[in-house]
Each structure stands twice: as C-alpha cells, then as structure tokens.
C-alpha positions as YAML, in Angstrom:
chain: A
units: angstrom
residues:
- id: 1
  name: UNK
  ca: [87.42, 128.47, 101.88]
- id: 2
  name: UNK
  ca: [85.19, 125.85, 100.71]
- id: 3
  name: UNK
  ca: [85.11, 124.76, 97.38]
- id: 4
  name: UNK
  ca: [81.53, 124.22, 95.75]
- id: 5
  name: UNK
  ca: [80.89, 122.09, 92.83]
- id: 6
  name: UNK
  ca: [79.90, 124.55, 89.57]
- id: 7
  name: UNK
  ca: [77.15, 122.10, 88.56]
- id: 8
  name: UNK
  ca: [74.79, 121.03, 91.73]
- id: 9
  name: UNK
  ca: [76.34, 123.33, 94.76]
- id: 10
  name: UNK
  ca: [77.28, 120.73, 96.56]
- id: 11
  name: UNK
  ca: [80.64, 120.76, 98.15]
- id: 12
  name: UNK
  ca: [83.78, 119.67, 95.99]
- id: 13
  name: UNK
  ca: [86.85, 118.15, 96.75]
- id: 14
  name: UNK
  ca: [89.69, 120.61, 97.28]
- id: 15
  name: UNK
  ca: [91.84, 119.27, 95.02]
- id: 16
  name: UNK
  ca: [89.57, 118.50, 92.08]
- id: 17
  name: UNK
  ca: [90.80, 120.34, 88.94]
- id: 18
  name: UNK
  ca: [87.49, 120.57, 87.06]
- id: 19
  name: UNK
  ca: [85.94, 122.10, 91.00]
- id: 20
  name: UNK
  ca: [83.12, 119.53, 90.92]
- id: 21
  name: UNK
  ca: [81.84, 116.68, 93.45]
- id: 22
  name: UNK
  ca: [82.16, 113.17, 93.02]
- id: 23
  name: UNK
  ca: [78.72, 112.50, 91.71]
- id: 24
  name: UNK
  ca: [79.15, 115.46, 89.19]
- id: 25
  name: UNK
  ca: [82.98, 114.95, 88.07]
- id: 26
  name: UNK
  ca: [81.64, 111.03, 87.33]
- id: 27
  name: UNK
  ca: [78.66, 111.36, 85.82]
- id: 28
  name: UNK
  ca: [80.32, 114.10, 83.08]
- id: 29
  name: UNK
  ca: [82.93, 111.12, 82.43]
- id: 30
  name: UNK
  ca: [86.02, 113.26, 84.17]
- id: 31
  name: UNK
  ca: [88.93, 110.93, 85.24]
- id: 32
  name: UNK
  ca: [89.29, 112.80, 88.18]
- id: 33
  name: UNK
  ca: [91.93, 110.92, 90.55]
- id: 34
  name: UNK
  ca: [90.51, 112.99, 93.25]
- id: 35
  name: UNK
  ca: [87.06, 111.16, 93.15]
- id: 36
  name: UNK
  ca: [88.58, 107.74, 93.48]
- id: 37
  name: UNK
  ca: [86.35, 105.72, 95.79]
- id: 38
  name: UNK
  ca: [87.44, 105.52, 99.79]
- id: 39
  name: UNK
  ca: [88.98, 102.12, 101.06]
- id: 40
  name: UNK
  ca: [87.31, 103.08, 104.49]
- id: 41
  name: UNK
  ca: [85.53, 101.13, 106.47]
- id: 42
  name: UNK
  ca: [83.09, 101.76, 109.05]
- id: 43
  name: UNK
  ca: [83.92, 100.95, 112.50]
- id: 44
  name: UNK
  ca: [80.81, 98.80, 113.04]
- id: 45
  name: UNK
  ca: [81.78, 97.04, 109.62]
- id: 46
  name: UNK
  ca: [85.42, 96.24, 110.50]
- id: 47
  name: UNK
  ca: [84.28, 94.89, 114.24]
- id: 48
  name: UNK
  ca: [81.88, 92.58, 112.84]
- id: 49
  name: UNK
  ca: [85.03, 91.63, 110.14]
- id: 50
  name: UNK
  ca: [87.16, 91.28, 113.43]
- id: 51
  name: UNK
  ca: [85.04, 89.04, 115.37]
- id: 52
  name: UNK
  ca: [84.54, 86.88, 112.04]
- id: 53
  name: UNK
  ca: [87.89, 86.35, 111.62]
- id: 54
  name: UNK
  ca: [88.74, 85.57, 115.52]
- id: 55
  name: UNK
  ca: [86.07, 83.66, 115.36]
- id: 56
  name: UNK
  ca: [87.35, 81.30, 112.41]
- id: 57
  name: UNK
  ca: [90.67, 81.37, 113.99]
- id: 58
  name: UNK
  ca: [89.19, 79.66, 117.20]
- id: 59
  name: UNK
  ca: [87.51, 77.55, 115.54]
- id: 60
  name: UNK
  ca: [90.90, 76.30, 112.99]
- id: 61
  name: UNK
  ca: [92.38, 76.14, 116.51]
- id: 62
  name: UNK
  ca: [90.27, 73.66, 118.62]
- id: 63
  name: UNK
  ca: [90.28, 71.35, 115.58]
- id: 64
  name: UNK
  ca: [93.92, 71.17, 115.22]
- id: 65
  name: UNK
  ca: [94.09, 71.18, 119.16]
- id: 66
  name: UNK
  ca: [91.36, 68.02, 118.99]
- id: 67
  name: UNK
  ca: [93.31, 66.12, 116.00]
- id: 68
  name: UNK
  ca: [96.59, 66.34, 117.68]
- id: 69
  name: UNK
  ca: [94.63, 64.75, 120.56]
- id: 70
  name: UNK
  ca: [93.43, 61.83, 118.95]
- id: 71
  name: UNK
  ca: [96.52, 61.48, 117.21]
- id: 72
  name: UNK
  ca: [98.38, 60.69, 120.38]
- id: 73
  name: UNK
  ca: [95.49, 58.78, 121.83]
- id: 74
  name: UNK
  ca: [96.14, 56.91, 119.54]
- id: 75
  name: UNK
  ca: [99.89, 56.61, 119.38]
- id: 76
  name: UNK
  ca: [99.63, 55.47, 122.83]
- id: 77
  name: UNK
  ca: [97.54, 52.77, 121.90]
- id: 78
  name: UNK
  ca: [99.91, 51.25, 119.68]
- id: 79
  name: UNK
  ca: [102.82, 52.19, 121.87]
- id: 80
  name: UNK
  ca: [101.14, 50.04, 124.79]
- id: 81
  name: UNK
  ca: [102.33, 46.50, 125.52]
- id: 82
  name: UNK
  ca: [99.97, 44.24, 124.98]
- id: 83
  name: UNK
  ca: [99.48, 41.84, 127.98]
- id: 84
  name: UNK
  ca: [99.20, 38.39, 126.81]
- id: 85
  name: UNK
  ca: [96.33, 36.27, 128.99]
- id: 86
  name: UNK
  ca: [97.17, 32.72, 129.75]
...
C-alpha cells in the first residue's frame, strides 16, 4: 500500500502522522521527525571525498618522510668526524 500526500498526491512517507510528503509537511510547518533530512551521500560524492582524503594523507606522509630524511642527513653531518688538514 502506497501512502499518498493529502495535499499534492505525491508519495508520502509511511511513518508520517500527517500523511504528507516531505515538501508539503515542511511547508505547512509540521515538526515531523519522519522528514528529517537524509544524511545519505551519493556514491560518486563518497568516492570523490575518499580520493581527496587519500591524496591529503599521501601528501602528509611524503612531507613527514622528507622531513625525517633531512633530519637524518643533518645528524649524520654533525656526527661525522672532521678531518684535520695539515
């Protein structure tokens, strides 16, 4: 059984006590918990976000590796015994 909106005839949420679609329920000012905005994100957006996060993590990793390498080279220069020239 499909619930139809009493105002516009569109599909109403089955749990809506006002028997209305989200648009009509909101426009009439009903505080209906059934029509809370969804947090669902399209797969394409999720993939895009995951790629951005992966790229940022890789850049941070590369930066840390480069910094560590510089520190190690610096320490080697300090630890290296100096030759005394005659």
